[in-house]
N, C-alpha and C positions, 0 to 999 in steps of 0.2 A: 940327646936327653942327658941332663947333668946329674940327675939324682941316681943314687945307687940302690937304696932300699925301697921296696914298694910298701905302701900302706896296706894294700890288700892284694892277695893273689887270687885270680880267677882261673880255674882249670877247665878248659873246654871251650872251643870256638864255634859252638852251634848257636841256635836261637837264644837260649837262656844265657849262655856265657857271654856272647857278644853284647846283649842288651844290658846285662849286669855290669860289664866292664865299662860301657859307655856311660851309664847312669852314675857310677861311682866317680868316673873321671870328670863328669860334668859338675860334680860337687867338690872338686878341687883335690880329690884323693889320687895318689899315685898308684896306678894299677899295673901289675904284671899279669898279662894274659898268656897263659901257657897252653899251647896247642901242639899236639904231637905230630900233626901232618906238616910237611911231607916225610919226615923221618920215619914215621910209622903210620901206615894206612890201614884202617879197618876194612872189613869186607864190604861195608855199605857205602864207602866213600870213593870218589874217583878223582877229585881235584884237591889242590892245596888251599883252596879258597876258604876263608872263614864264612860262616853262615851258609854252608852248602846244604841244599835241599836233597835229601836222599830218597824221598818218596815222591809224592805228587808235587807239582809246581803250583797248586792251588792253596790259598790261605782261606778259602771258603767265602761265604757270602759277605757282601759289604752292606747289606740292608739292615737298618736299625731295628727292624722287627724280627730279626733272627739273633740267636745267642752269639754266633760268631761275629756278626756285624756290629752288635752292641759292644762286644769285647774290644774289637778293633777301634771303635769310636773312643772308648775309654783309654786305650793305649795312645791314641793320637793326642788326647787331652793331656796325658802325662808326659808327652814329648818322647815317645818311643822312637829310637833310631831305626830299629828293624822295620817297623811299619812304614816309616818315612821312606826308607830305601825301597820297600815293596811298592809303594805308591809311585815312585819314580821309575820303576822297572816293570810296570804293569803291561800285560798282554791282553788281548781281547778275550773276555770270558763272561760277558753279560753282566749279571749282578754280582758275580764272584770276583774276588781279587786274586788273579793268577799272575805269576811273574815269569820273566825270562830268567831262568835260574842262574846262568853264568853271569849275566849283568848284575843280578841281585847280589850274588856272592862277591863279585868284584867290588861293587859299591860299598858293601859292609867292610870288606877287607881294607879298602882305601881309607874310609872314614876313620877306622880305628888306628890304622898305621900313621895317619897324619895328626892324630890327637896328641898334644904335647904331654898329657898326663897318662898315656898308655904306652907300655913297652910290650911288644909281642915277642914271646920266646917260643921258638919253634923247636920243641924237643919233647921226647917222652918224659914223664915225671917219674924219676927214680926214687925220690923220697919226698915226704910231705914237708912243705916249706913251713917256716915259723910264721907266727902272726895269723891274722884273720885270713881264712881261705873260703871261697865259694866254689863248691864242686858242682860243675855243670857238664859232666862228661857224657851224659846221654846214655843210650841203651847198651853200649859196648864197653863199659867201664872195666879196666883191668889194672894190672900193676899194684902198687901199694894201696891205691884207693879202692881197687876191687877187693883187695884183701880185707880192708876195713869193713866193706859191705858184707863180705862172706862171713867174717868172724863175729862182727858186732850186730849186724842188722838182719841176718837171715836172708841175705841176698840170693843164695842158691835156690830159695823157694819162691822168691818174689820176682816173677817175670811173666811176660807173654810174648807171643810171636807176632810181629808186624810184617806186612808184605808190601812189595813195591810193584807198581804197574809198569807194563812195557811202553816203549815209545817207538813210533813208526815214522818213517820219512813221508812227508806230505805228498811228494810227487809220485810215490809208489801206490797211493790209494786210488783204486779204480772208481772214478766219479760217475761212470756209467751205472754203477751199482750202489751209489751213495747220493745223499742230498744234504744241503745245508738248511737247517731250520731250527727254530727255538721250540722248546716244549710248550711254553706259554710266553707271551711277551712280558708279562709280569704277574706273578700270583697275587690275587687280591686278598685283603684281610690281614689283620695283624697276626704275626706268628704262623704264617702259612708253612706247610710242611716242607722242609728241605733236609738234605742229608747232612749229617754232622761230621762225619769223618773226612779227612783229606782225600783218601782214596775212594770214599763212598759218594762223592758229589754226583748227583743225578742229572745235572745239566740244565737247570732252570736258567735260561740265558736269553739275550736278545738275538734276533734272527741273524744267522750267518756265523755266529761264534763257534758253533759246534758242527762237525761233520757227522752225519748219521748213516750207519751201515746196516740196512735192514736184512732180516732173515725171515723166510717163510716157516711154517710150522714144521715141515719135514726136516729142513736144514737145522732149525733150532734144536729139535729133539736129538738129531744125530750129533750136534755140537755138544750138547749136555752129556750124552753118553761118552763121547770122546774125552771130555774134561774129567769125568768120573773115573775112566779107565786108564787115563794117561799116566805115565811114570812121573812120580813126584820126588822132590828132594825132601827127605824126611829128617826130623830132629834126631838127636842122639838117643840111644836106647834108654838112657836114664832120665830123659826129659819128656815131660808130658806136653803135648802140642796144644798149648793154650793160646787163644787168639783174642784180640780186642774186637768186641762185637760189631762196631761200626766200620771196621776195616778188614772184613773177613776175606780170605782168599776165595776165588771163584769156585774152586773145587770143593771147599767146605760148604759153600752155599748150595752147590749142586747136589751134594749128598743129603741135603735136607728135603729134597723133593724136586721133581721135574720142572715145576713152575717157579721155583724160588728165584732163579736168576731173572726170569721174565717179570717178576714183581720187584726186582732189585735193580742192579746196574743195567740190565737189558730191558728195562721197562719202556714200552712204546707209547704210553699214554701221552696225548697231546702233540705227538709228532706225526704230522700228516705228510705222507710221501706224495709229492706233487705229480708223480707219474701214475698213481693209482687213485689219489683222492681219499685214501684210507690210512689208518694207522697200520704199521707193519705188525706181524705177529710178535716179533722181538727186534731189538736194535742194539748195536754196539755204537756207543758215542765216542767221538774223538774230540779232545780239547786241545787248543793251541798250546804248544810247549815253549814257543819263543815269539818275539815280536815280529819276526820275519815270516811267520806262519809256514816254516819249512819242516816242522816236526809237530807231531800230535801224540798225546798219550791216551791210552785206552781208559776211559773213565770208569773207575770202580773195578778194574781188571787186575788187581793185585793177585799174585799167584805164586805157588811153590812148585808148579810144573817144571820139569827139566827143560832146559833150553831147546833141545831138538823137538820135544813134544809141543812146546809153545809155537814153534815155527810151523809144525805140521797141523796142529789143531786150529790155530787162529786163521790159517789159510782156508778153512772151511767157510769162513765168512766171505761171501762173494766179493765184496769190495776190498778185501785184504788177501785175495788169492795170490797176488804177486807182490806182497808187501816187502819193503826193505826195513828190517828191524834195527833201530839205532840203539836200543837197550831192551833186553829181555827182563821180565819180572823176576823177582827173587824175594827171599825172606830174610829177616834178621830178628834177633832176640832182643827185646826191650827189658831192661832190668829196672825195677822200682823197689822202694822200701815201704815198710809199714809205717808211713809218715806220722799218723796220729800217735803211735806208740813210741817212736824213736826220735822224733823231732820236737823241739820247743817252739814257742810262739814266733820266733824270728828265723825259723827253718834251721836252727842250730842242732847238732847232734847232742842229745842229752848226756852221752858218755864223753864227749869232747867238744865243748861249746865253741871253740874257735873255728871248728869246721861247720860249714853250712852247706845245704844242698839247694839246688835250683833246677827247674826244668823237669824232664821226664823222670828223673830219679825220685822226685817227690810224689809221683802218682797222678800226674796230669798227662793227657794224651793230645798231641796236636802241636803244630808249629806255633800258633798264636798263644795257646795255653802255656807252652814252654817259655815263650818270650815274656808273657805276663808274669810268670813266677820268677823269671830272672830279674825283671824290673822291681817287683815287690821285695825280693830278697836283698837287692842292692839298696833300696830306700831304707829298709829296716836296719841294715848294717850301718849305713851312713848316719842314720839317726843316733845309733848307739855310740859310734866313734866320735860324734859331735857333742855327746852328753845330753842328747834330747831323749825324751820318752819315745820309743818306737810307735809309729802311727800306721797300723795296717789299714788297707782299704776297707770302707764300710761293707758290711755283709749284704747290703741292698744293691751293691754293684756286682758286675760280672767278675771283676778281679777279686773283689771281696768274697764272692761266693766260692771261687776257686781256692782262695786262701783258707776259708773255713773248711772246705773239703780236705785240705792237706793237714790242717792243724787241730781241728776240733776233736776233742776226746770222743771215743766211741764206747758205748755200753754193751755189755753182754757178749755174745758171740759174733758180733759184727765182723764181716770179712771185708777188709779194705781192698779196693780195686781201682785201677786208673779210670779217669773219666774225661771226656770232652766237656767243654762249657755247655750248659743247657739251662733252660728256664726253671727246671725242677730244683736247681741248686739255690735259687733266690727265695727269700722269705715270701710267704703269700701276701697278696694285697689284702689288707684289712679295712681300708677306707676307699670305697669306690661309690660312684653314684648309683650304679646298678649291680649289687653284689652277685646276682645270678648271671651276669653278662660276662662270659669268658673273655671276649675281646676287650671289654672294658677293664677287667682285672689285668689283662696282659698289658694294655696301654698304660695303666697305672704303674705297673712294675717297670716298664721301659722308661717312662718319664722320671720316676723316682731314681732309677739307676743313673740316668743322665745327669740329673741335678746333683746327686750325692757324689758322683764321680768327678764332676766339675769342681766342686768345693774341695774334695780331697786332693785332686791334682794341683789345683791352684796353691794350696797350702804347701804341698811338697816341692813344687817348682820354685818357691821362694828361697829354698835352701841351696839352689844352684849357685856356684861361685865362678868367677871368671877363671878360665884355665890358665 
């Protein structure tokens, strides 16, 4: 690379940072992508790869009648590099987009390393660089940037705990006590109910993609008791254990009632055990972790149980009695800011406009949501640097709905909190053939989002320049 000074510095090599760096580079801007790995590794990361997935390997549904599927459709229209690499590294997961995590991270790393407008700097950030900076450091932001959050943004109060699900070796699952089956071949109707969180995917998939480990009533109740009484890794004394609602640890769900898990990640509905011809009392679902089907993660089983307790308690599931655990579950703290109060319309800090935030720090939750905010942040910054009026995505689109969640002013005592993408963020359908028809209104919202996103993306892509 012949240039010395970057036009923009992007800090953080996760979903948001990688997408932002790519989008800026595609617009002819010279980008320094600063990533602290491998010089400094956070507790949640295990490899030096960019785009490393630290929680589930699922990017959720691909179906256009779901919020996650519609958002991914919009990202594809906008030329998202992250989603393109996810599509190329897909593993079987029915209607969901799940990826082989190492191939996915490797593909993102190679794409950015080979881009002539990107310089990857592997180092902890000791001081804030000059010029425009996009901060996409995710949930474990520290150093000078962490100090900015703590001092200016109230970061010590703005956080929640996210949890990571365990991974089991496929060959160690006892298939004499498990079966392959879909919950339904495909849920009918627009906007059918599906889980929203990465860890909370309930496994609506085509036949054979998921391995189901059934439990009878006695085993299930004993399992719940063990989960509730097992030793946990607790937060520091000065930290309140706040969790994101759609990605709760199993022990938190168990504390809400004996049947909570059975109506959540252990839901047996639609899963007929071929040996009995009936639904089990409860079930643990396993989803492929890689393209070779040699590893599976426990769907929705994010946990703060201590590692020895996980090995002991999960062995109560008959199919997992002799399981080999490739990764145990764990927890990490996600930091976010009160974005409507502290960020401007281009995600810039009101107190220091050259600094912009993207991803989880802005108060979105999820891989694809973080990616989307990285893309939007990059497009808005590129507009400004080119002397154009920034053009945020329309509020009728999923990306626009997330943008509004982050930037729209709040009145009164509104308490800002992170969110996944959901239909409730979209403006209501005001013109439909049958106003009282819920499915008709939803179809209207979906078609409107697709049309408006296509127009916005087409306009934005015209600004790409040859590298």
